[in-house]
All heavy atoms as an XYZ file, in Angstrom:
915
protein
N       0.891     -1.180     -0.001
C      -0.027     -0.013      0.010
C       0.868      1.256      0.036
O       1.795      1.400      0.799
C      -0.901      0.006      1.201
C      -1.824      1.231      1.278
C      -2.756      1.114      2.525
O      -2.777      0.167      3.247
N      -3.582      2.157      2.670
N       0.600      2.136     -0.942
C       1.438      3.292     -1.059
C       1.044      4.283      0.074
O      -0.086      4.448      0.384
C       1.160      4.012     -2.415
C       1.861      5.345     -2.479
C       1.595      3.158     -3.601
N       2.137      4.813      0.667
C       1.962      5.766      1.766
C       2.775      7.018      1.521
O       3.984      6.894      1.075
C       2.358      5.154      3.050
C       1.365      4.097      3.584
C       1.760      3.675      4.997
O       2.868      3.470      5.306
N       0.754      3.547      5.873
N       2.170      8.158      1.719
C       2.924      9.435      1.687
C       2.796     10.010      3.067
O       1.691     10.318      3.597
C       2.321     10.412      0.717
C       2.656     10.243     -0.760
C       2.079      8.955     -1.326
C       2.222     11.416     -1.606
N       3.957     10.201      3.760
C       3.916     10.639      5.160
C       4.553     12.023      5.202
O       5.713     12.245      4.845
C       4.753      9.639      6.053
C       4.763     10.128      7.495
C       4.141      8.218      5.944
N       3.714     12.982      5.648
C       4.125     14.379      5.711
C       4.458     14.761      7.130
O       4.001     14.253      8.108
C       2.978     15.235      5.193
C       2.500     14.993      3.837
C       0.999     15.147      3.634
O       0.343     14.950      4.644
O       0.551     15.386      2.525
N       5.371     15.739      7.254
C       5.716     16.299      8.535
C       6.114     17.755      8.339
O       6.477     18.153      7.200
C       6.850     15.523      9.154
O       7.995     15.530      8.382
N       6.147     18.510      9.415
C       6.679     19.896      9.390
C       5.706     20.988      9.415
O       6.090     22.155      9.461
N       4.399     20.688      9.366
C       3.497     21.751      9.460
C       3.420     22.387     10.859
O       4.110     21.978     11.758
N       2.702     23.441     11.018
C       2.612     24.123     12.329
C       2.096     25.554     12.189
O       1.574     25.948     11.162
N       2.322     26.331     13.218
C       1.915     27.725     13.275
C       3.111     28.613     13.362
O       4.131     28.282     14.053
C       1.049     27.931     14.564
O      -0.160     27.149     14.413
N       3.023     29.723     12.673
C       4.100     30.624     12.603
C       3.586     32.017     12.348
O       2.509     32.192     11.838
C       5.192     30.273     11.515
C       4.489     30.368     10.121
C       6.423     30.992     11.536
N       4.360     33.063     12.736
C       3.907     34.413     12.489
C       4.350     34.793     11.065
O       5.266     34.219     10.481
C       4.561     35.352     13.504
C       3.985     35.190     14.932
C       4.454     36.287     15.828
O       5.586     36.803     15.750
N       3.634     36.693     16.799
N       3.668     35.798     10.572
C       3.930     36.319      9.221
C       5.405     36.700      9.160
O       5.964     37.291     10.082
C       3.101     37.496      8.931
N       6.057     36.321      8.012
C       7.430     36.579      7.898
C       8.305     35.443      8.277
O       9.529     35.382      7.919
N       7.705     34.443      8.894
C       8.511     33.321      9.378
C       8.652     32.249      8.304
O       8.285     32.420      7.181
N       9.305     31.111      8.779
C       9.601     30.030      7.807
C       9.176     28.728      8.400
O       9.097     28.465      9.580
C      11.084     30.003      7.553
O      11.553     31.176      6.934
N       8.858     27.826      7.526
C       8.530     26.420      7.860
C       9.087     25.484      6.740
O       9.200     25.900      5.574
C       7.043     26.147      7.932
C       6.358     26.699      9.270
C       4.820     26.513      9.130
C       6.862     25.922     10.489
N       9.409     24.273      7.053
C       9.821     23.329      6.093
C       8.953     22.051      6.212
O       8.843     21.476      7.256
C      11.289     22.920      6.304
C      11.868     22.057      5.237
C      13.314     21.737      5.454
N      13.910     20.943      4.372
C      14.466     21.506      3.320
N      14.527     22.797      3.283
N      15.016     20.691      2.373
N       8.349     21.769      5.061
C       7.482     20.494      5.001
C       8.305     19.428      4.407
O       9.048     19.663      3.454
C       6.239     20.780      4.212
C       5.393     21.969      4.655
C       4.149     22.018      3.693
C       4.977     21.820      6.065
N       8.103     18.171      4.857
C       8.825     17.062      4.335
C       7.831     15.960      4.020
O       6.808     15.789      4.743
C       9.889     16.496      5.325
O      10.903     17.450      5.525
N       8.077     15.144      3.060
C       7.190     14.091      2.663
C       7.950     12.871      2.220
O       8.838     13.030      1.267
C       6.285     14.538      1.495
S       5.179     13.214      0.842
N       7.780     11.745      2.833
C       8.389     10.504      2.454
C       7.382      9.688      1.685
O       6.230      9.539      2.096
N       7.859      9.104      0.559
C       6.932      8.343     -0.326
C       7.415      6.856     -0.217
O       8.568      6.565     -0.444
C       7.023      8.853     -1.731
C       6.617     10.291     -1.769
C       6.127      7.988     -2.666
C       6.862     10.979     -3.104
N       6.450      5.948      0.039
C       6.855      4.538      0.148
C       7.259      3.973     -1.237
O       6.994      4.529     -2.260
C       5.633      3.742      0.613
O       4.617      3.702     -0.299
N       8.007      2.911     -1.090
C       8.703      2.339     -2.296
C       7.737      1.621     -3.193
O       8.153      1.121     -4.268
C       9.824      1.343     -1.862
C      10.918      1.996     -1.086
C      11.800      2.925     -2.003
N      12.843      3.594     -1.270
C      13.708      4.414     -1.854
N      13.637      4.636     -3.159
N      14.610      4.985     -1.151
N       6.485      1.530     -2.821
C       5.480      0.893     -3.763
C       5.278      1.627     -5.000
O       4.740      1.052     -5.947
C       4.145      0.708     -2.938
C       4.315     -0.054     -1.691
O       4.648      0.584     -0.622
O       4.179     -1.289     -1.710
N       5.651      2.908     -5.063
C       5.627      3.652     -6.256
C       6.893      3.329     -7.055
O       7.958      3.803     -6.643
C       5.434      5.172     -6.065
C       5.263      5.885     -7.357
C       4.230      5.440     -5.153
N       6.817      2.590     -8.067
C       8.043      2.094     -8.710
C       8.672      3.123     -9.577
O       9.919      3.222     -9.614
C       7.689      0.846     -9.518
C       7.540     -0.394     -8.680
C       6.292     -0.635     -8.091
C       8.503     -1.301     -8.517
C       6.122     -1.759     -7.338
C       8.350     -2.443     -7.727
C       7.177     -2.640     -7.124
N       7.930      3.913    -10.235
C       8.509      4.953    -11.146
C       7.806      6.260    -10.871
O       6.637      6.424    -11.224
C       8.243      4.548    -12.617
O       8.914      3.338    -12.889
C       9.016      5.600    -13.505
N       8.458      7.119    -10.127
C       7.848      8.438     -9.774
C       8.072      9.390    -10.972
O       9.198      9.582    -11.437
C       8.486      9.042     -8.493
C       8.051      8.147     -7.363
C       7.990     10.433     -8.278
C       8.640      8.565     -6.008
N       7.005     10.005    -11.439
C       7.081     10.955    -12.546
C       6.897     12.386    -12.058
O       7.491     13.262    -12.691
C       5.925     10.632    -13.566
C       5.948      9.234    -14.133
C       4.814      9.002    -15.043
C       7.295      8.968    -14.852
N       6.154     12.574    -11.011
C       5.892     13.932    -10.465
C       5.854     13.860     -8.910
O       5.252     12.879     -8.377
C       4.575     14.540    -10.933
C       4.392     15.934    -10.418
C       4.526     14.590    -12.456
N       6.470     14.765     -8.263
C       6.359     14.931     -6.837
C       6.045     16.375     -6.526
O       6.673     17.222     -7.210
C       7.643     14.536     -6.051
C       7.949     13.084     -6.163
S       9.230     12.573     -5.014
C      10.652     13.347     -5.807
N       5.181     16.596     -5.600
C       4.889     18.034     -5.346
C       4.015     18.236     -4.108
O       3.742     17.372     -3.344
N       3.598     19.495     -4.039
C       2.787     19.953     -2.947
C       1.569     20.724     -3.426
O       1.733     21.590     -4.282
C       3.618     20.829     -1.958
C       4.668     20.051     -1.240
C       5.932     19.882     -1.608
C       4.488     19.420      0.054
N       6.623     19.126     -0.697
C       5.788     18.829      0.338
C       3.474     19.262      0.928
C       5.952     18.045      1.510
C       3.669     18.518      2.075
C       4.914     17.927      2.358
N       0.425     20.443     -2.906
C      -0.765     21.200     -3.076
C      -1.244     21.775     -1.775
O      -0.792     21.360     -0.694
C      -1.908     20.322     -3.677
C      -1.734     20.026     -5.128
C      -0.728     19.219     -5.643
C      -2.647     20.512     -6.056
C      -0.620     18.890     -6.961
C      -2.545     20.278     -7.418
C      -1.541     19.470     -7.871
O      -1.398     19.197     -9.227
N      -2.109     22.672     -1.819
C      -2.770     23.235     -0.595
C      -4.222     23.554     -0.777
O      -4.661     23.835     -1.885
C      -1.981     24.483     -0.038
C      -2.106     25.743     -0.945
C      -1.227     26.894     -0.400
N      -1.356     28.103     -1.185
C      -0.587     29.127     -1.048
N       0.347     29.175     -0.131
N      -0.737     30.177     -1.811
N      -4.869     23.567      0.312
C      -6.324     23.932      0.329
C      -6.624     24.722      1.492
O      -6.536     24.250      2.626
C      -7.211     22.659      0.281
C      -8.707     22.925      0.038
C      -9.420     21.643     -0.324
O      -9.030     20.535     -0.123
N     -10.565     21.876     -0.963
N      -7.093     25.913      1.208
C      -7.510     26.822      2.340
C      -9.024     26.694      2.539
O      -9.760     26.253      1.569
C      -7.263     28.250      1.902
N      -9.539     27.017      3.661
C     -10.984     26.846      3.929
C     -11.828     27.642      2.912
O     -11.614     28.748      2.549
C     -11.159     27.492      5.326
C      -9.831     27.343      5.978
C      -8.813     27.536      4.848
N     -12.758     26.862      2.306
C     -13.698     27.476      1.371
C     -13.097     27.646     -0.006
O     -13.707     28.231     -0.943
N     -11.872     27.180     -0.246
C     -11.246     27.279     -1.535
C     -10.906     25.920     -2.139
O     -10.890     24.898     -1.380
C      -9.994     28.187     -1.430
C     -10.204     29.600     -1.000
C      -8.909     30.391     -1.083
C      -9.204     31.813     -0.714
N      -7.962     32.643     -0.812
N     -10.599     25.928     -3.417
C     -10.254     24.648     -4.112
C      -8.773     24.315     -3.807
O      -7.998     25.280     -3.520
C     -10.505     24.741     -5.599
C     -11.987     24.876     -5.932
C     -12.230     24.856     -7.448
O     -11.182     24.822     -8.181
O     -13.381     24.819     -7.906
N      -8.522     23.081     -3.926
C      -7.082     22.675     -3.776
C      -6.298     23.204     -4.949
O      -6.738     23.193     -6.104
C      -7.007     21.147     -3.750
C      -5.595     20.615     -3.364
C      -5.602     19.135     -3.118
N      -6.537     18.668     -2.022
C      -6.585     17.476     -1.567
N      -5.865     16.509     -2.091
N      -7.402     17.168     -0.583
N      -5.102     23.754     -4.681
C      -4.378     24.372     -5.740
C      -2.910     23.845     -5.635
O      -2.383     23.528     -4.541
C      -4.354     25.912     -5.579
C      -3.722     26.424     -4.263
C      -3.645     27.936     -4.258
O      -4.079     28.600     -5.204
O      -3.153     28.441     -3.245
N      -2.259     23.857     -6.783
C      -0.831     23.458     -6.829
C       0.051     24.571     -6.244
O      -0.159     25.687     -6.470
C      -0.399     23.277     -8.326
C       1.114     23.042     -8.533
C       1.497     21.673     -7.975
C       1.400     23.111    -10.070
N       0.968     24.117     -5.374
C       1.939     25.057     -4.775
C       3.270     24.990     -5.580
O       3.751     25.984     -6.075
C       2.185     24.761     -3.315
C       3.247     25.642     -2.782
C       0.896     24.872     -2.497
N       3.763     23.790     -5.710
C       4.972     23.536     -6.449
C       5.094     22.021     -6.747
O       4.663     21.286     -5.986
C       6.176     24.041     -5.650
N       5.741     21.742     -7.842
C       5.997     20.354     -8.114
C       7.322     20.206     -8.957
O       7.828     21.171     -9.466
C       4.806     19.660     -8.790
C       4.531     20.162    -10.193
O       5.318     20.870    -10.770
O       3.472     19.765    -10.752
N       7.776     18.995     -8.981
C       8.951     18.600     -9.756
C       8.531     17.440    -10.677
O       8.057     16.449    -10.187
C      10.102     18.139     -8.855
C      10.539     19.240     -7.920
C      11.306     17.706     -9.720
C      11.534     18.851     -6.859
N       8.636     17.694    -11.943
C       8.307     16.644    -12.963
C       9.571     16.175    -13.718
O      10.361     16.969    -14.016
C       7.312     17.211    -13.951
O       7.163     16.407    -15.094
N       9.653     14.861    -13.936
C      10.808     14.359    -14.688
C      10.821     14.927    -16.123
O      11.863     14.972    -16.706
C      10.827     12.862    -14.700
C      10.978     12.322    -13.306
C       9.607     12.263    -15.321
N       9.643     15.299    -16.631
C       9.568     15.742    -18.010
C       9.674     17.251    -18.158
O      10.181     17.780    -19.136
C       8.303     15.199    -18.663
O       7.174     15.667    -17.907
N       9.091     17.974    -17.154
C       9.019     19.449    -17.307
C       9.834     20.251    -16.281
O       9.837     21.447    -16.317
C       7.524     19.850    -17.297
O       6.965     19.545    -16.121
C       6.766     19.240    -18.448
N      10.390     19.594    -15.327
C      11.223     20.266    -14.338
C      10.344     20.812    -13.184
O       9.314     20.236    -12.880
N      10.778     21.927    -12.639
C      10.177     22.456    -11.419
C       9.230     23.586    -11.816
O       9.524     24.409    -12.678
C      11.264     23.046    -10.537
O      12.126     21.977    -10.192
C      10.654     23.613     -9.229
N       8.086     23.660    -11.112
C       7.148     24.708    -11.335
C       6.591     25.217     -9.995
O       6.534     24.448     -9.055
C       6.011     24.318    -12.294
O       5.273     23.238    -11.623
N       6.193     26.440     -9.967
C       5.684     27.112     -8.792
C       4.418     27.892     -9.065
O       4.287     28.510    -10.176
C       6.663     28.064     -8.141
C       7.971     27.404     -7.604
C       9.050     27.278     -8.372
C       8.000     26.966     -6.299
C      10.213     26.692     -7.899
C       9.117     26.406     -5.761
C      10.236     26.286     -6.534
O      11.384     25.682     -6.054
N       3.492     27.984     -8.130
C       2.416     28.855     -8.274
C       2.945     30.338     -8.209
O       3.947     30.562     -7.465
C       1.419     28.689     -7.146
N       2.308     31.165     -8.897
C       2.779     32.656     -8.866
C       2.845     33.183     -7.536
O       3.759     34.031     -7.186
C       1.863     33.509     -9.796
C       2.089     33.179    -11.331
O       3.100     32.523    -11.584
O       1.186     33.542    -12.091
N       1.899     32.790     -6.687
C       1.801     33.389     -5.329
C       2.931     32.973     -4.411
O       3.096     33.614     -3.364
C       0.459     32.934     -4.721
O       0.359     31.527     -4.653
N       3.636     31.903     -4.749
C       4.759     31.485     -3.845
C       6.098     31.600     -4.522
O       7.164     31.387     -3.773
C       4.503     30.065     -3.378
C       3.110     29.872     -2.739
C       4.760     29.026     -4.509
N       6.186     31.889     -5.763
C       7.487     31.923     -6.441
C       8.361     32.992     -5.827
O       7.972     34.071     -5.535
C       7.270     32.218     -7.915
C       8.589     32.109     -8.777
C       8.307     32.266    -10.264
N       7.579     31.192    -10.784
C       6.288     31.316    -11.268
N       5.685     32.451    -11.163
N       5.707     30.268    -11.741
N       9.596     32.569     -5.538
C      10.539     33.464     -4.880
C      10.543     33.406     -3.340
O      11.486     33.805     -2.665
N       9.508     32.770     -2.799
C       9.412     32.529     -1.376
C       9.557     31.070     -0.919
O      10.108     30.742      0.123
C       8.086     33.065     -0.817
C       7.970     34.594     -1.086
C       6.633     35.078     -0.362
N       5.442     34.456     -0.866
C       4.600     33.729     -0.095
N       4.850     33.596      1.193
N       3.454     33.227     -0.620
N       9.049     30.201     -1.782
C       9.093     28.748     -1.519
C      10.040     28.051     -2.424
O      10.174     28.450     -3.576
C       7.649     28.142     -1.729
C       6.634     28.561     -0.766
C       6.817     29.557      0.166
C       5.381     27.884     -0.822
C       5.798     29.971      1.064
C       4.387     28.247      0.098
C       4.593     29.294      1.001
N      10.704     26.997     -1.863
C      11.598     26.181     -2.676
C      11.239     24.759     -2.515
O      11.254     24.212     -1.396
C      13.020     26.436     -2.322
O      13.339     27.893     -2.410
C      14.033     25.605     -3.210
N      11.057     24.029     -3.620
C      10.767     22.582     -3.558
C      12.107     21.856     -3.903
O      12.902     22.289     -4.772
C       9.645     22.227     -4.559
C       9.235     20.744     -4.308
C      10.008     22.390     -6.034
C       7.954     20.366     -5.086
N      12.310     20.752     -3.229
C      13.476     19.888     -3.510
C      13.110     18.511     -3.350
O      12.156     18.100     -2.588
C      14.665     20.325     -2.562
O      14.292     20.132     -1.257
N      13.808     17.590     -3.996
C      13.521     16.190     -3.870
C      14.880     15.419     -3.731
O      15.932     15.883     -4.104
C      12.801     15.694     -5.121
O      13.616     15.835     -6.336
N      14.644     14.253     -3.106
C      15.794     13.310     -2.927
C      15.318     11.990     -3.475
O      14.565     11.270     -2.819
C      16.157     13.214     -1.495
C      17.394     12.302     -1.197
O      17.668     11.430     -2.071
O      18.060     12.550     -0.222
N      15.696     11.704     -4.708
C      15.199     10.500     -5.346
C      15.692      9.228     -4.662
O      14.967      8.209     -4.608
C      15.675     10.468     -6.837
O      17.051     10.486     -6.940
N      16.804      9.242     -3.999
C      17.323      8.093     -3.332
C      16.460      7.763     -2.123
O      16.326      6.593     -1.751
C      18.780      8.298     -2.886
N      15.917      8.824     -1.485
C      15.051      8.582     -0.297
C      13.559      8.660     -0.656
O      12.783      8.492      0.271
C      15.421      9.683      0.725
C      16.801      9.619      1.258
C      17.057     10.713      2.307
C      18.460     10.665      2.869
N      18.657     11.725      3.868
N      13.263      8.902     -1.937
C      11.850      9.058     -2.335
C      11.192     10.078     -1.422
O      10.161      9.859     -0.735
C      11.039      7.679     -2.190
C      10.972      6.963     -3.443
O      11.745      7.105     -4.346
N       9.949      6.192     -3.569
N      11.825     11.266     -1.363
C      11.301     12.319     -0.500
C      11.258     13.645     -1.298
O      11.994     13.845     -2.199
C      12.223     12.414      0.728
N      10.318     14.425     -0.861
C      10.146     15.813     -1.426
C       9.954     16.764     -0.287
O       9.154     16.505      0.634
C       9.077     15.834     -2.502
C       7.727     15.417     -1.922
C       8.994     17.223     -3.120
N      10.603     17.840     -0.257
C      10.530     18.868      0.736
C      10.047     20.204      0.161
O      10.277     20.427     -1.031
C      11.870     19.143      1.422
C      12.404     17.959      2.265
O      11.545     16.985      2.443
O      13.522     17.959      2.750
N       9.477     21.012      1.020
C       9.052     22.353      0.661
C       9.521     23.318      1.667
O       9.040     23.280      2.792
C       7.540     22.444      0.464
C       6.991     23.740     -0.032
C       7.374     23.916     -1.507
C       5.467     23.832      0.093
N      10.503     24.139      1.306
C      10.948     25.182      2.204
C      10.187     26.436      1.958
O      10.174     26.941      0.859
C      12.454     25.439      1.997
C      13.054     26.546      2.851
C      13.025     26.131      4.334
O      13.517     25.104      4.698
N      12.608     27.057      5.187
N       9.506     26.862      3.010
C       8.597     28.080      2.847
C       9.169     29.198      3.705
O       9.406     29.113      4.910
C       7.228     27.705      3.382
C       6.601     26.533      2.652
S       4.916     26.177      3.150
C       5.225     25.671      4.908
N       9.431     30.323      3.072
C       9.983     31.478      3.770
C       9.013     32.724      3.477
O       8.157     32.670      2.604
C      11.362     31.873      3.281
O      11.353     32.199      1.911
C      12.321     30.651      3.523
N       9.277     33.758      4.268
C       8.397     34.960      4.145
C       6.982     34.641      4.145
O       6.184     35.092      3.294
C       8.814     35.729      2.865
O      10.173     36.104      2.896
N       6.503     33.797      5.047
C       5.176     33.349      5.048
C       4.178     34.459      5.237
O       4.472     35.377      6.031
C       4.940     32.215      6.065
C       5.537     30.850      5.597
C       5.783     29.946      6.799
C       4.587     30.220      4.617
N       3.023     34.327      4.664
C       1.953     35.338      4.765
C       0.662     34.630      5.298
O       0.557     33.419      5.172
C       1.614     35.874      3.384
C       2.899     36.509      2.646
C       2.445     36.944      1.250
C       3.598     37.473      0.502
N       3.264     37.871     -0.871
N      -0.241     35.402      5.887
C      -1.440     34.789      6.339
C      -2.237     34.036      5.212
O      -2.913     33.089      5.503
C      -2.290     36.043      6.860
C      -1.224     36.946      7.409
C      -0.054     36.773      6.405
N      -2.062     34.614      3.989
C      -2.717     33.881      2.847
C      -2.136     32.558      2.527
O      -2.756     31.789      1.740
C      -2.577     34.793      1.611
C      -3.577     35.965      1.578
O      -4.470     36.004      2.492
O      -3.402     36.879      0.740
N      -1.030     32.246      3.128
C      -0.444     30.898      2.972
C      -1.124     29.870      3.891
O      -0.778     28.651      3.800
C       1.026     30.878      3.215
C       1.793     31.745      2.210
O       1.466     31.676      0.995
O       2.693     32.446      2.574
N      -1.950     30.288      4.798
C      -2.629     29.397      5.733
C      -3.504     28.364      4.931
O      -4.378     28.820      4.118
C      -3.519     30.191      6.697
O      -2.592     31.017      7.554
C      -4.273     29.231      7.610
N      -3.231     27.115      5.180
C      -3.979     26.043      4.438
C      -3.530     24.670      4.972
O      -2.562     24.584      5.717
C      -3.659     26.197      2.922
N      -4.242     23.684      4.541
C      -3.708     22.329      4.752
C      -2.911     21.995      3.456
O      -3.328     22.211      2.310
C      -4.936     21.287      4.794
C      -4.322     19.916      4.917
C      -5.733     21.671      6.034
N      -1.691     21.573      3.691
C      -0.791     21.256      2.627
C      -0.711     19.717      2.388
O      -0.469     19.018      3.337
C       0.678     21.795      2.893
C       0.689     23.320      2.725
C       0.016     24.155      3.615
C       1.431     23.891      1.701
C       0.079     25.497      3.393
C       1.500     25.236      1.492
C       0.859     26.071      2.371
O       0.894     27.438      2.182
N      -0.819     19.323      1.112
C      -0.906     17.951      0.802
C       0.357     17.576     -0.084
O       0.606     18.294     -1.108
C      -2.155     17.602      0.030
C      -3.374     17.754      0.804
C      -4.079     18.999      0.795
C      -3.912     16.746      1.573
C      -5.199     19.112      1.521
C      -5.081     16.876      2.308
C      -5.706     18.125      2.259
O      -6.858     18.272      2.967
N       1.017     16.523      0.293
C       2.052     15.953     -0.596
C       1.403     15.164     -1.704
O       0.348     14.473     -1.439
C       2.950     15.066      0.258
S       4.312     14.285     -0.701
N       1.933     15.150     -2.825
C       1.324     14.492     -4.021
C       2.400     13.818     -4.801
O       3.563     14.370     -4.999
C       0.601     15.544     -4.846
C       0.314     15.090     -6.277
C      -0.791     14.248     -6.534
C       1.064     15.499     -7.332
C      -1.060     13.863     -7.831
C       0.827     15.128     -8.626
C      -0.278     14.273     -8.906
O      -0.542     13.892    -10.147
N       2.094     12.667     -5.338
C       3.036     12.092     -6.321
C       2.225     11.349     -7.456
O       1.101     10.874     -7.176
C       4.004     11.107     -5.680
O       4.979     10.728     -6.584
C       3.277      9.892     -5.176
N       2.771     11.369     -8.568
C       2.183     10.615     -9.691
C       3.275      9.645    -10.157
O       4.360     10.061    -10.400
C       1.758     11.482    -10.865
C       1.108     10.779    -12.013
C       0.719     11.706    -13.130
O       1.611     12.077    -13.901
N      -0.561     12.057    -13.160
N       2.918      8.387    -10.292
C       3.876      7.458    -10.731
C       3.268      6.169    -11.218
O       2.027      6.066    -11.287
N       4.073      5.202    -11.606
C       3.618      3.936    -12.057
C       3.761      2.875    -10.976
O       4.770      2.796    -10.303
C       4.329      3.522    -13.309
C       4.108      4.510    -14.449
C       4.581      3.954    -15.813
N       4.304      4.848    -16.875
C       3.017      4.947    -17.431
N       2.093      4.170    -17.088
N       2.815      5.841    -18.442
N       2.679      2.066    -10.791
C       2.769      1.056     -9.750
C       3.336     -0.202    -10.317
O       3.936     -0.229    -11.433
C       1.317      0.751     -9.237
C       0.392      0.254    -10.291
O       0.789     -0.191    -11.377
O      -0.850      0.274    -10.001
N       3.306     -1.301     -9.522
C       3.993     -2.519     -9.948
C       3.388     -3.147    -11.231
O       4.045     -3.996    -11.864
C       3.873     -3.514     -8.788
C       2.508     -4.001     -8.464
C       2.570     -4.933     -7.251
N       3.005     -4.214     -6.096
C       3.520     -4.763     -5.007
N       3.703     -6.057     -4.961
N       3.876     -4.074     -3.951
N       2.239     -2.666    -11.614
C       1.538     -3.171    -12.847
C       1.780     -2.206    -13.940
O       1.159     -2.335    -14.982
C       0.081     -3.430    -12.567
C      -0.200     -4.331    -11.429
C      -0.692     -3.873    -10.195
C       0.110     -5.691    -11.503
C      -0.933     -4.660     -9.178
C      -0.160     -6.551    -10.445
C      -0.695     -6.069     -9.256
O      -0.873     -6.883     -8.231
N       2.636     -1.195    -13.707
C       2.938     -0.164    -14.672
C       1.791      0.749    -15.007
O       1.660      1.374    -16.104
C       3.473     -0.773    -16.011
C       4.334      0.213    -16.781
O       5.040      0.993    -16.178
N       4.263      0.198    -18.155
N       0.802      0.790    -14.094
C      -0.355      1.633    -14.230
C      -0.073      3.008    -13.668
O       0.537      3.091    -12.574
C      -1.579      1.069    -13.567
C      -2.058     -0.274    -14.112
C      -3.254     -0.836    -13.296
C      -2.494     -0.160    -15.623
N      -0.463      4.062    -14.344
C      -0.261      5.431    -13.852
C      -1.207      5.709    -12.692
O      -2.484      5.504    -12.922
C      -0.462      6.423    -14.972
C       0.084      7.830    -14.770
C       1.591      7.873    -14.570
C      -0.332      8.744    -15.919
N      -0.754      6.168    -11.603
C      -1.555      6.399    -10.415
C      -1.217      7.772     -9.823
O      -0.081      8.213     -9.893
C      -1.404      5.303     -9.402
C      -1.579      3.865     -9.816
C      -3.046      3.555     -9.896
O      -3.937      4.380     -9.667
N      -3.343      2.277    -10.206
N      -2.251      8.385     -9.088
C      -2.049      9.533     -8.296
C      -2.122      9.164     -6.862
O      -3.043      8.439     -6.443
C      -3.070     10.607     -8.692
C      -2.973     11.125    -10.049
O      -1.797     11.202    -10.581
O      -3.978     11.586    -10.642
N      -1.301      9.726     -6.033
C      -1.288      9.404     -4.668
C      -1.158     10.690     -3.848
O      -0.475     11.711     -4.218
C      -0.044      8.524     -4.279
C      -0.019      7.227     -5.019
C       0.840      7.114     -6.142
C      -0.719      6.149     -4.654
C       0.917      5.959     -6.804
C      -0.674      4.922     -5.345
C       0.168      4.872     -6.472
O       0.257      3.660     -7.165
N      -1.889     10.693     -2.715
C      -1.933     11.881     -1.862
C      -1.586     11.542     -0.431
O      -1.901     10.464      0.083
C      -3.329     12.511     -1.886
C      -3.747     13.023     -3.244
C      -4.329     12.327     -4.216
C      -3.523     14.370     -3.663
N      -4.526     13.198     -5.299
C      -4.035     14.423     -5.014
C      -2.952     15.499     -3.161
C      -4.016     15.591     -5.769
C      -2.905     16.639     -3.932
C      -3.472     16.666     -5.196
N      -0.918     12.520      0.255
C      -0.721     12.406      1.680
C      -1.969     12.805      2.411
O      -2.988     13.237      1.847
N      -1.923     12.735      3.780
C      -3.078     12.976      4.632
C      -3.252     14.496      4.830
O      -4.313     14.886      5.267
C      -2.957     12.252      5.910
C      -2.037     12.852      6.950
C      -0.568     12.623      6.699
O      -0.206     11.948      5.690
N       0.293     13.098      7.521
N      -2.272     15.275      4.583
C      -2.282     16.695      4.774
C      -1.704     17.154      6.047
O      -1.819     16.415      7.053
N      -1.105     18.359      6.113
C      -0.560     18.885      7.225
C      -0.921     20.385      7.310
O      -0.818     21.037      6.329
C       1.001     18.732      7.320
O       1.470     19.166      8.575
C       1.690     19.402      6.162
N      -1.324     20.833      8.435
C      -1.827     22.153      8.572
C      -0.703     23.204      8.729
O       0.248     23.001      9.511
C      -2.752     22.314      9.835
C      -3.275     23.678     10.116
C      -4.290     24.141      9.065
O      -5.239     23.413      8.683
N      -4.208     25.382      8.612
N      -0.800     24.233      7.965
C       0.097     25.426      8.123
C      -0.684     26.640      8.467
O      -1.666     26.948      7.662
C       0.898     25.621      6.821
C       1.707     26.951      6.895
C       1.872     24.472      6.623
N      -0.467     27.269      9.554
C      -1.218     28.472      9.953
C      -0.246     29.627     10.133
O       0.748     29.535     10.888
C      -1.950     28.203     11.272
O      -2.821     27.092     11.084
C      -2.758     29.385     11.702
N      -0.506     30.708      9.429
C       0.363     31.871      9.535
C      -0.508     33.023     10.106
O      -1.495     33.425      9.536
C       0.878     32.312      8.156
C       1.817     33.458      8.246
C       1.540     31.106      7.437
N      -0.052     33.587     11.205
C      -0.771     34.643     11.903
C      -0.160     35.954     11.602
O       1.065     36.098     11.369
C      -0.839     34.349     13.382
O       0.488     34.313     13.858
N      -0.965     37.028     11.538
C      -0.481     38.349     11.238
C       0.007     39.039     12.489
O      -0.200     38.635     13.597
C      -1.620     39.133     10.583
O      -2.692     39.182     11.416
């Protein structure tokens, strides 16, 4: 069973920093995309940043220059370093990966989510 385990969420004041980490179980045989989404109350889930083997790294306009995504393929892990946090960054952050399973089927996988709260 594929598992994505997130850590690093919490509460911080505006201008502060947090680092989110996500470990992906080895059941995903070929990872094509790793990234982070977020969902604020009353809003749709949106892409924050991702790393694709085909297209490279991408960021939402709202976080570009403040957030940095990185991955460690040996550890099947993806991190999100968040700096200069704003109250608008408050949301549940979800780790995401797209890859091929043992049957070579393309699958999407999600973590359970971790809360990030930024106070003004």
